[in-house]
LUMDO-735982 format. One line per field, with one value per residue (C-alpha): x, y, z; residue number from 1. Coordinates in pm, 1 decimal. Layout:
N
c1	(X/...);
c2	(Y/...);
c3	(Z/...);
nr	(NUM/...);
END
This chain:
630
c1	(10605.2/10365.9/10127.7/9838.4/9574.6/9244.1/9214.8/9090.3/8741.2/8792.3/9063.8/9012.5/9066.1/9375.7/9526.0/9450.1/9628.0/9931.4/9932.7/9909.8/10195.2/10413.3/10318.0/10395.9/10727.7/10824.3/10738.9/10948.9/11243.1/11226.3/11215.1/11510.0/11283.0/11256.7/10916.7/10734.7/10458.2/10270.5/9952.9/10074.6/9974.2/9605.5/9632.8/9831.3/9577.1/9269.2/9048.2/9117.0/9497.0/9480.5/9249.1/9469.5/9779.2/9619.0/9499.4/9857.3/9998.2/9731.0/9842.1/10200.8/10314.3/10496.2/10158.5/10159.3/10503.6/10475.8/10689.1/10848.4/10502.2/10399.3/10100.7/10022.7/9798.6/9495.7/9487.3/9588.9/9362.0/9160.3/8948.4/8873.2/8585.8/8651.3/8600.9/8809.1/9091.6/9085.4/9088.3/9369.4/9596.0/9510.9/9599.1/9933.4/10011.9/9937.1/10161.0/10393.7/10643.0/10765.4/10796.2/11117.7/11241.7/11296.3/11628.9/11680.6/12004.5/11978.7/12254.9/12384.3/12344.1/12665.4/12850.1/12940.6/12849.7/12493.3/12301.2/12056.6/11687.1/11477.2/11113.5/10896.6/10581.6/10259.4/10140.7/10464.5/10434.9/10092.3/10222.8/10522.3/10301.8/10067.8/10363.6/10533.9/10226.1/10196.9/10560.3/10674.6/10517.7/10697.0/11031.7/10987.1/10954.9/11305.1/11500.9/11783.2/11653.5/11914.1/11846.4/11652.8/11636.5/11317.5/11128.5/10787.7/10783.1/11159.4/11343.7/11692.9/11669.5/11645.3/11965.0/12144.7/12017.5/12136.6/12491.1/12474.7/12331.4/12601.2/12893.3/12758.9/12702.4/13014.8/13267.4/13366.3/13494.8/13630.2/13393.9/13409.9/13215.4/13097.4/13063.8/12959.7/13056.5/12747.3/12535.7/12205.1/12381.4/12550.2/12274.1/12300.9/11956.0/12012.9/12145.1/11850.0/11591.5/11759.3/11744.9/11375.7/11317.1/11513.9/11308.4/10984.5/10869.4/10820.4/10542.0/10741.4/10491.0/10566.2/10940.6/10911.7/10725.5/11001.8/11267.7/11095.9/11087.3/11461.0/11525.8/11335.6/11538.8/11637.2/11517.8/11782.1/12040.6/11970.8/11679.8/11734.0/11898.6/12102.2/12227.8/12119.3/11789.8/11703.5/11666.9/11320.2/11122.8/10861.2/10986.2/11359.7/11419.9/11256.4/11464.4/11780.1/11708.5/11653.9/11989.3/12180.5/11989.6/12237.2/12520.7/12336.6/12290.3/12640.9/12805.5/12565.8/12643.4/13013.9/12939.0/12607.4/12382.3/12644.3/12499.6/12640.1/12637.6/12415.1/12100.6/12164.6/11908.8/11971.2/12238.3/12589.7/12613.3/12601.2/12852.6/13082.0/13084.6/13155.2/13446.5/13625.0/13637.3/13870.4/13583.9/13599.5/13335.0/13119.3/12778.4/12620.5/12379.3/12256.8/12035.8/11985.1/12336.0/12485.6/12619.8/12858.8/13024.6/13126.5/13414.4/13669.7/14013.4/14169.9/14317.9/13973.7/13828.4/14087.8/14019.5/13647.1/13691.8/13896.4/13638.2/13347.8/13525.1/13581.4/13220.0/13067.6/13292.3/13247.7/12885.5/12713.4/12936.6/12968.7/13274.7/13365.7/13518.0/13839.5/13889.0/13552.4/13530.5/13703.4/13816.4/13754.8/13826.1/13511.4/13686.0/13900.8/13697.2/13337.8/13183.6/12919.3/12609.2/12266.6/12346.0/12460.9/12809.2/12859.8/13140.7/13223.8/13344.1/13450.2/13162.1/12966.2/12886.9/12926.1/13287.6/13364.0/13244.4/12915.5/12764.9/12751.1/12596.2/12522.1/12388.7/12665.7/12782.4/12832.0/12496.3/12323.0/12475.5/12358.7/12002.2/12005.3/12131.5/11845.3/11589.3/11747.4/11698.6/11335.5/11286.9/11427.2/11189.0/10891.2/10936.3/10942.5/10591.6/10332.5/10037.1/9987.4/9831.5/10147.8/10362.6/10151.0/10187.3/10565.8/10573.7/10389.4/10628.8/10937.5/10790.0/10733.4/11096.4/11231.8/11018.5/11121.2/11489.2/11414.9/11208.3/11486.1/11776.0/11602.9/11763.1/12113.0/12243.0/12385.0/12090.4/12017.3/12372.1/12388.0/12041.1/12115.4/12413.4/12184.1/11853.5/11936.5/12045.0/11707.8/11509.1/11660.0/11631.7/11263.1/11235.9/11391.2/11142.8/10833.0/10895.7/10776.5/10432.4/10395.3/10568.9/10628.0/10833.6/10571.8/10629.4/10594.4/10323.8/10101.3/10094.5/9817.6/10015.3/10210.7/10044.6/10176.5/10531.7/10500.8/10299.4/10612.4/10827.5/10834.1/11102.8/10982.9/10954.9/10872.3/10498.7/10232.4/9860.9/9659.3/9295.6/8963.8/9012.2/9346.1/9543.4/9896.7/10114.2/10473.0/10792.0/10905.5/11248.5/11510.6/11599.1/11252.1/11381.4/11394.4/11618.8/11424.3/11562.6/11555.1/11400.4/11543.4/11350.6/11118.4/11142.0/10773.9/10668.3/10549.1/10248.5/10181.8/10067.2/9796.3/10050.8/10295.8/10034.6/9938.9/10302.6/10329.4/10008.0/10134.5/10473.9/10342.6/9988.1/9869.0/9574.1/9525.5/9206.8/8910.7/8778.1/8429.8/8403.6/8491.1/8142.9/8107.6/8333.5/8129.2/7768.6/7532.7/7535.7/7907.8/7877.4/7590.7/7777.9/8093.3/7894.4/7720.5/7368.9/7262.6/7385.9/7478.6/7812.7/7873.1/8245.7/8246.1/8140.3/8486.2/8749.4/8837.4/8474.9/8440.9/8761.7/8704.7/8348.0/8510.0/8745.6/8445.2/8257.6/8552.5/8585.4/8212.2/8260.9/7997.6/7720.6/7479.3/7575.4/7205.1/7036.8/7345.0/7234.1/7467.5/7468.8/7418.8/7645.4/7342.7/7169.6/7468.5/7466.9/7751.4/7651.0/7853.9/7842.8/7936.8/7866.5/7987.3/8352.3/8612.5/8679.3/9006.9/8826.0/8470.7/8557.4/8791.9/8698.8/8612.0/8343.6/8175.2/7927.6/7792.1/7416.6/7110.8/6936.6/6621.8/6824.3/7003.7/6672.0/6545.7/6837.8/6769.7/6387.5/6200.0/5963.4/5819.4/6036.6/5795.8/5743.2/6114.1/6329.7/6497.6/6847.9/6762.9/6580.3/6879.3/7124.2/6902.5/6867.5/7242.2/7317.6/7025.8/7154.7/7503.0/7355.1/7142.9/7447.3/7634.4/7338.9/7309.6/7682.7/7655.1);
c2	(11083.9/10790.6/10814.4/10578.9/10637.1/10473.4/10251.0/10442.7/10370.8/10520.9/10661.0/11018.0/10911.9/10719.8/11030.8/11224.0/10955.2/10975.6/11353.4/11314.5/11061.7/11299.4/11599.2/11428.7/11289.3/11633.2/11804.9/11558.4/11604.7/11983.8/11959.1/11714.6/11444.3/11081.7/10999.0/10686.9/10527.1/10217.9/10051.4/10070.7/9714.9/9796.2/10068.1/9846.5/9563.7/9787.3/9726.5/10066.0/10029.2/9685.6/9812.9/10119.9/9898.8/9676.8/9990.5/10108.5/9772.5/9736.5/10066.6/9939.3/9743.0/9508.7/9372.8/9149.6/9009.6/8672.0/8604.0/8279.7/8121.6/8202.6/8412.1/8766.0/9026.0/8937.3/8567.8/8606.1/8897.6/9084.6/8792.5/8676.6/8772.5/9101.0/8970.3/8665.3/8886.4/9115.8/8825.3/8658.9/8965.2/9008.3/8645.3/8690.2/8995.0/8815.8/8519.1/8662.6/8435.4/8566.8/8353.0/8302.8/8592.3/8534.3/8686.6/8847.3/9002.0/9328.3/9539.7/9846.7/10162.2/10226.7/9937.0/9581.0/9422.3/9340.7/9406.2/9167.7/9248.6/9061.5/8994.1/8902.7/8699.7/8897.2/8833.6/8974.7/9278.1/9355.0/9316.2/9538.6/9809.4/9800.6/9844.5/10106.3/10327.0/10354.9/10391.8/10618.5/10941.8/10885.9/10832.7/11104.9/11365.0/11276.7/11224.4/11456.1/11737.0/11679.4/11310.0/11274.3/10910.3/10706.0/10964.8/11111.8/11441.1/11430.2/11385.0/11337.2/11686.0/11837.1/11662.3/11794.0/12145.7/12127.0/12050.8/12348.2/12576.1/12487.9/12522.0/12850.4/13012.3/12888.2/12871.8/12527.9/12303.2/11988.1/11690.1/11349.0/11104.0/10834.0/10464.8/10211.9/9857.2/9639.2/9851.1/9662.1/9328.1/9443.0/9610.3/9477.3/9366.5/9432.5/9782.6/9858.1/9740.1/9950.4/10255.2/10200.4/10173.5/10492.6/10675.1/10592.7/10258.5/10099.9/9859.8/9539.0/9343.6/9569.1/9543.7/9162.9/9174.6/9391.5/9160.2/8864.6/9059.7/9112.5/8744.9/8626.2/8360.6/8363.1/8088.7/7828.9/8017.1/8056.5/7967.1/8248.2/8581.5/8699.8/9024.7/9273.1/9397.9/9281.3/9545.6/9519.0/9489.6/9763.5/9855.8/9819.6/10181.4/10318.4/10090.2/10190.9/10556.5/10463.6/10285.5/10581.5/10851.8/10855.7/10896.2/11192.1/11370.4/11287.8/11439.3/11732.0/11812.7/11839.8/12169.4/12236.2/12177.0/12247.2/12416.2/12761.9/12986.0/13237.0/13175.7/13296.7/13336.6/13093.6/13218.2/13349.9/13499.9/13156.8/13008.4/13307.6/13238.7/12869.0/12951.9/13118.1/12783.5/12490.5/12280.2/12128.8/12283.9/12020.7/11976.1/11634.3/11545.0/11184.2/10981.5/10627.2/10479.4/10735.5/11055.0/11345.5/11573.2/11923.7/12101.8/12381.0/12212.1/11884.8/11839.6/11868.9/11629.9/11366.8/11410.7/11379.5/11061.5/10911.4/11016.3/10884.1/10553.8/10520.0/10611.7/10367.9/10087.8/10143.4/10255.3/10087.2/9788.9/9915.1/9938.1/10249.7/10158.1/10365.0/10270.8/10412.9/10696.6/10967.7/11316.9/11555.2/11918.5/12005.8/12301.8/12049.6/11729.4/11616.2/11422.8/11161.7/11152.7/10999.8/10956.9/11318.7/11461.0/11787.2/12043.3/12412.5/12623.5/12986.3/13223.0/13518.6/13364.5/13513.1/13393.4/13379.1/13018.5/12865.8/12517.2/12291.0/11947.1/11679.4/11323.3/11080.0/10986.2/10614.2/10576.3/10792.7/10592.4/10265.7/10394.3/10504.9/10162.0/9995.7/10218.2/10151.9/9777.8/9842.6/10037.8/9754.6/9513.0/9706.2/9562.1/9208.1/9232.9/9025.4/9265.5/9638.0/9661.5/9523.1/9761.1/10053.7/9937.1/9923.9/10274.2/10406.3/10218.8/10359.4/10710.3/10665.7/10558.5/10852.8/11099.5/10929.0/10992.1/11352.1/11416.2/11279.5/11463.6/11791.1/11964.9/11910.7/12238.7/12054.9/11824.0/11980.2/11923.9/11564.7/11475.1/11613.6/11377.5/11074.5/11207.4/11138.3/10780.0/10704.0/10886.4/10685.7/10363.5/10450.7/10520.5/10185.6/10005.3/10199.7/10247.2/9891.4/9977.2/10301.5/10554.5/10908.6/11199.5/11431.5/11760.1/11686.9/11952.1/11765.4/11426.9/11333.7/11186.1/11366.0/11693.4/11885.2/11810.2/11790.8/12111.4/12318.3/12155.2/12166.1/11895.5/11597.1/11261.1/10914.4/10858.7/10610.3/10657.9/10427.1/10321.7/10425.3/10782.1/10809.6/10896.5/11013.2/10830.8/10961.8/10830.3/11121.0/11282.0/11280.5/11641.3/11762.5/11879.0/12211.8/12277.0/12297.6/12481.2/12243.3/12350.2/12330.8/12113.1/12311.5/12158.0/12205.9/12007.3/11670.8/11440.9/11441.2/11798.8/12008.3/12283.3/12032.7/11893.2/12243.3/12328.3/12008.1/12087.0/12435.6/12300.2/12011.4/12113.9/11778.8/11813.3/11523.6/11323.9/11403.1/11130.8/11119.9/10742.6/10704.7/10598.0/10346.2/10108.8/10139.5/10131.0/9837.7/9772.3/9694.0/9470.2/9276.6/9241.0/9129.4/8864.5/8748.8/8796.5/9051.1/8897.8/8546.6/8396.6/8562.1/8575.6/8919.2/9082.9/9031.9/9242.9/9421.6/9520.5/9656.0/9851.4/9982.7/10097.3/10358.7/10459.5/10485.9/10694.9/10936.1/10947.3/11028.4/11306.3/11154.1/11205.1/10960.4/10876.0/10863.2/11163.5/11371.4/11429.7/11380.2/11033.5/10930.6/10637.5/10447.1/10485.9/10416.3/10127.0/10040.8/9927.3/9687.6/9838.5/9501.4/9232.6/8950.3/9047.2/8803.6/8822.3/9011.8/9285.3/9305.0/9506.9/9754.9/10114.2/10188.7/9916.3/10057.6/10344.3/10498.6/10562.1/10571.2/10242.1/10363.2/10471.7/10138.2/9950.1/10145.8/10019.1/9654.6/9675.2/9730.2/9988.3/10272.9/10586.5/10837.2/11045.6/11080.7/11388.1/11389.7/11369.2/11078.7/10896.2/10935.8/10800.9/10506.3/10410.0/10444.8/10189.3/9965.0/9960.1/9861.2/9574.8/9464.9/9471.1/9251.1/9007.7/8983.2/8917.3/8630.7);
c3	(15506.0/15454.0/15161.3/15103.7/14835.9/14754.9/14449.0/14141.7/14009.7/13664.9/13438.7/13559.1/13920.2/13817.7/13660.3/13979.0/14181.7/13951.1/13995.3/14374.3/14383.8/14181.6/14396.4/14729.7/14601.9/14466.1/14793.6/14990.9/14757.5/14780.7/15159.6/15168.3/15310.8/15208.7/15058.0/15171.9/14968.4/15082.4/14961.6/14600.2/14512.6/14572.9/14308.4/14068.8/14079.2/14038.2/13733.2/13579.0/13599.4/13435.6/13160.8/13104.7/13083.8/12819.1/12637.1/12612.4/12507.5/12239.7/12084.5/12080.1/11774.1/12007.6/12123.9/11815.9/11899.9/12074.6/12379.9/12490.1/12532.4/12174.8/12290.7/12175.1/12338.7/12128.6/12208.0/12571.9/12670.7/12406.0/12290.8/12645.1/12877.3/13058.6/13412.3/13332.0/13205.8/13507.9/13751.7/13559.4/13591.4/13960.5/14022.3/13847.5/14062.5/14388.5/14314.2/14052.8/13881.3/13544.8/13237.5/13044.6/12831.6/12460.4/12354.5/12015.9/11894.2/11704.0/11542.4/11725.6/11512.1/11323.3/11492.0/11395.4/11728.6/11829.2/12149.9/12316.6/12321.3/12576.2/12484.9/12786.6/12734.0/12700.7/13058.4/13195.3/12969.7/13114.7/13471.0/13395.8/13248.8/13549.7/13788.1/13571.8/13544.1/13924.7/14033.1/13748.7/13887.3/14221.0/14051.7/13789.3/14063.6/14186.4/13864.7/13757.9/13538.6/13265.5/13223.3/12898.5/12794.7/12817.9/13017.4/12930.3/12742.0/12683.5/12354.9/12218.4/12063.8/12413.8/12519.6/12210.1/12270.9/12632.6/12508.1/12272.0/12542.0/12797.9/12556.4/12419.7/12759.2/12938.7/12653.0/12786.9/12509.6/12672.5/12675.5/12840.2/12620.3/12861.0/12792.3/13057.0/12962.3/12912.4/13143.2/13115.8/13168.4/13488.4/13689.0/14045.0/14162.8/14534.1/14470.6/14242.5/14495.2/14768.3/14541.6/14474.0/14849.7/14919.3/14653.9/14832.2/14689.3/15030.7/14950.0/14994.0/14782.1/14484.9/14545.5/14542.9/14210.5/14060.8/14201.5/14034.7/13705.7/13725.5/13791.5/13482.8/13302.2/12936.0/12700.7/12613.8/12827.4/13200.3/13428.5/13680.2/13600.6/13900.8/13748.1/13483.5/13346.1/12993.9/12726.0/12577.3/12898.2/12942.3/13287.0/13210.7/13092.6/13407.7/13629.7/13438.1/13518.6/13884.7/13892.5/13744.7/13930.6/14219.1/13965.0/13810.9/14141.9/14268.1/13961.5/13948.4/14310.7/14223.7/14050.7/13876.1/14179.2/14445.5/14751.0/14814.0/15121.0/14945.0/14741.1/14387.2/14116.6/13828.2/13593.4/13573.7/13925.6/14086.9/13847.6/13892.3/14264.2/14204.9/13971.5/14262.2/14441.7/14371.8/14244.0/13897.4/13671.0/13504.7/13343.3/13290.3/13009.1/13014.5/12783.1/12923.7/12953.6/12711.6/12865.5/12822.4/13077.2/12971.2/13148.3/13096.7/13063.5/12955.6/13304.1/13462.0/13204.9/13296.2/13670.8/13610.0/13410.1/13695.3/13959.8/13753.5/13700.6/14075.7/14162.9/13915.5/14036.6/14411.7/14431.6/14136.5/14053.4/13695.5/13474.4/13280.9/12944.7/12933.7/12569.7/12464.8/12719.5/12518.8/12610.7/12322.3/12244.8/12048.1/11885.9/11701.7/11672.2/11665.5/11951.0/11868.6/12086.9/12015.6/11647.4/11602.5/11545.4/11738.4/11722.6/11780.2/11490.3/11465.3/11414.3/11547.4/11883.6/12231.3/12256.3/11884.3/11846.4/11733.0/11736.2/11432.8/11412.6/11156.8/11151.7/11237.8/10890.4/10945.0/11118.0/10856.7/10571.8/10728.9/10758.3/10394.3/10289.8/10478.5/10306.5/9967.1/10024.5/10118.0/9794.5/9581.5/9757.8/9615.1/9264.4/9405.1/9550.5/9370.3/9382.1/9335.5/9682.2/9841.5/9635.6/9756.7/10117.4/10072.0/9923.2/10228.7/10459.0/10282.1/10301.0/10674.8/10723.4/10521.3/10713.8/11039.9/10961.8/10867.2/11180.6/11401.9/11238.5/11146.2/11446.8/11302.4/11155.8/10852.3/10791.3/10452.4/10325.6/10450.1/10320.4/9973.3/9943.7/9943.4/9812.2/9445.6/9527.8/9689.5/9420.1/9135.9/9334.1/9365.6/8992.3/8905.5/9131.3/9025.5/8650.8/8565.9/8710.7/8515.6/8740.9/8618.1/8747.3/8898.8/9088.6/9459.4/9506.7/9258.3/9433.3/9678.7/9967.8/10242.4/10141.7/10443.8/10323.7/9945.8/9892.0/9961.1/9691.0/9308.3/9281.6/9078.1/9253.9/9116.6/9151.4/9040.1/8970.5/9196.0/9236.7/9086.7/9206.7/9020.1/9332.6/9261.5/9511.3/9527.2/9683.9/9899.7/9873.0/10148.1/10063.7/10170.8/10505.7/10687.3/10983.0/11306.8/11606.5/11904.3/12234.1/12582.5/12823.2/13048.4/13394.4/13469.9/13163.7/13291.8/13236.6/13612.2/13672.6/13510.6/13439.7/13289.4/13052.5/12938.1/12861.6/12658.2/12468.9/12378.8/12265.0/12055.2/11968.3/12109.0/12344.0/12591.4/12538.4/12760.5/12986.1/12839.7/12870.8/13238.5/13347.3/13066.2/13251.0/13567.6/13454.7/13480.6/13107.6/13109.6/13412.4/13258.4/12932.4/13109.6/13298.1/12985.0/13127.6/12867.8/12550.9/12643.5/12564.5/12228.2/12171.8/12012.8/12340.7/12482.3/12659.8/12334.6/12282.8/12635.8/12593.9/12243.1/12305.6/12531.6/12250.7/12016.4/12274.5/12292.7/11913.0/11886.3/12145.2/12370.2/12110.9/11951.0/11590.9/11498.5/11660.1/11747.9/12109.1/12408.1/12557.9/12920.3/13013.1/13145.3/12808.0/12581.8/12337.5/12102.4/11756.4/11540.7/11189.6/11039.3/11300.5/11076.3/11057.9/11196.9/11570.4/11522.7/11322.1/11452.9/11763.4/11601.4/11680.5/11317.8/11331.9/11644.0/11676.2/11998.6/12022.4/12246.2/12315.2/12136.6/11830.6/11832.5/11839.0/11536.9/11330.7/11411.0/11391.5/11065.0/11210.7/11004.4/11008.9/10853.6/11167.6/11243.0/11197.4/10853.5/10996.8/11230.7/10952.4/10719.4/10978.5/11075.2/10708.1/10660.1/10932.5/10822.3/10466.5/10583.2/10784.2/10486.6/10258.5/10505.0/10525.2/10147.2/10108.5/10353.8);
nr	(1/2/3/4/5/6/7/8/9/10/11/12/13/14/15/16/17/18/19/20/21/22/23/24/25/26/27/28/29/30/31/32/33/34/35/36/37/38/39/40/41/42/43/44/45/46/47/48/49/50/51/52/53/54/55/56/57/58/59/60/61/62/63/64/65/66/67/68/69/70/71/72/73/74/75/76/77/78/79/80/81/82/83/84/85/86/87/88/89/90/91/92/93/94/95/96/97/98/99/100/101/102/103/104/105/106/107/108/109/110/111/112/113/114/115/116/117/118/119/120/121/122/123/124/125/126/127/128/129/130/131/132/133/134/135/136/137/138/139/140/141/142/143/144/145/146/147/148/149/150/151/152/153/154/155/156/157/158/159/160/161/162/163/164/165/166/167/168/169/170/171/172/173/174/175/176/177/178/179/180/181/182/183/184/185/186/187/188/189/190/191/192/193/194/195/196/197/198/199/200/201/202/203/204/205/206/207/208/209/210/211/212/213/214/215/216/217/218/219/220/221/222/223/224/225/226/227/228/229/230/231/232/233/234/235/236/237/238/239/240/241/242/243/244/245/246/247/248/249/250/251/252/253/254/255/256/257/258/259/260/261/262/263/264/265/266/267/268/269/270/271/272/273/274/275/276/277/278/279/280/281/282/283/284/285/286/287/288/289/290/291/292/293/294/295/296/297/298/299/300/301/302/303/304/305/306/307/308/309/310/311/312/313/314/315/316/317/318/319/320/321/322/323/324/325/326/327/328/329/330/331/332/333/334/335/336/337/338/339/340/341/342/343/344/345/346/347/348/349/350/351/352/353/354/355/356/357/358/359/360/361/362/363/364/365/366/367/368/369/370/371/372/373/374/375/376/377/378/379/380/381/382/383/384/385/386/387/388/389/390/391/392/393/394/395/396/397/398/399/400/401/402/403/404/405/406/407/408/409/410/411/412/413/414/415/416/417/418/419/420/421/422/423/424/425/426/427/428/429/430/431/432/433/434/435/436/437/438/439/440/441/442/443/444/445/446/447/448/449/450/451/452/453/454/455/456/457/458/459/460/461/462/463/464/465/466/467/468/469/470/471/472/473/474/475/476/477/478/479/480/481/482/483/484/485/486/487/488/489/490/491/492/493/494/495/496/497/498/499/500/501/502/503/504/505/506/507/508/509/510/511/512/513/514/515/516/517/518/519/520/521/522/523/524/525/526/527/528/529/530/531/532/533/534/535/536/537/538/539/540/541/542/543/544/545/546/547/548/549/550/551/552/553/554/555/556/557/558/559/560/561/562/563/564/565/566/567/568/569/570/571/572/573/574/575/576/577/578/579/580/581/582/583/584/585/586/587/588/589/590/591/592/593/594/595/596/597/598/599/600/601/602/603/604/605/606/607/608/609/610/611/612/613/614/615/616/617/618/619/620/621/622/623/624/625/626/627/628/629/630);
END
């Protein structure tokens, strides 16, 4: 089934194309047909895809990280002319040759050894994001439903809940804990490209771009990389899932997805029928290159380990580490998966056993040690402002740990063990600047968390408004029941997005600003004919005026009436800020051209509506203050 789609003209059309790609790939899969998609490069190199890719990278903290060429996103793209930027990316796509990857070694959680992190240069990151955003819907439609790592709208908590759900319903308690030796370093490029082709990516130009990405050399090590996909690349997690997708489906088809003579409704009837066969029962849960297989006996676990080892070696040229691939009876010992320890204990469950989980103690201890060091760094900061920034950073890290581990049934017990250590470390760092022990519900930060607790935390009084800024407590945690993944939840269908919105409370942004990137004003600005060669009217400005338009809900900040894209101006509240600040969204305001002119002209405002007059004067006064300061 060949699928060719027209290039999108705006962000809304691009989403529709993504939805269509997902739909067609899903239909082919359900009909046991091979999907075929051509003409993908025309979509990838469209203006809207490039702009969307840079949007996404800009929101990522990694955009500030320089690659091997020393460039970051701002210098390479944001501060350049829009047309120049778009043409630059298109040129790179047509004759793509990646730059060298900068390698950084980072510690593995809870382990002594380190893993390599590859940092592509900023141009390559943009190219990777453009490619990823177009091919991901096609691939997502075909991935195994119980693969959870590095996929949209999927979380580690869902993988953990799947383990609990399977063991509770089946009473199976033997687990194979999988470990593939140096997976990312041993991905075979030819096999990967063949898998992409078989999954419908049949635009050979796109396949060649991906092949060039894979071959990117490593600074000071190798010029051309013949094997492996570097961790750290934007597209690497997606390609890793492609590579292991055949493993997922092969193992699933051994039992879980095995075709039967009769069509059974999902549930026990089907599995009861399968149990009467000589097949080995097994359930796979995978997160990137980490995975577990759940089965009923030790003998079956050993056979599965042998079969998996053989499959990985023969089909994927990967080595299963027998030393690290353990077989565990979870009624006797914990397994460790995704930073959690999981076990079955006696209780009032269906079969007399219930699930228990906790943060992996070694990994948890290491994270606490890192935060403790961060807390002690607070007192070394020279200014109060820097100390405040560090307090906020430490709070974010503590809440990050809590949010990740809150699904563990014993999170409260484990957190309490270390909460006092961090609290007194915080007191020692904050006491020299006047800290006091203040009940958590009386401080001004993290109100949604602190309002529920009377426990005293070290806090300082900061600023003219006497804000009480507290160092949060690790024990401020409530167990959260994890949710199973709903298969229909996906970013590539209307239904899937609604399910996600209901689950998370996050409503996707409306595409109010679509026409702003197509109207004559933008084109004139981009060409410099309207406002000359002023540097501030750069790619970042063109991009962020759309963000500002969305933030303002498509209404004029002066008169409050809805804006027409053809009559939309974007006002710089402080036009004299440095180039890296002047085009930030908080410095932009959407308004009608006539309203914009009133701000910059000293015309009489007596006949204007009170509200309009007030808003015009507000923006005029801010401009006057800026002028006087300069």
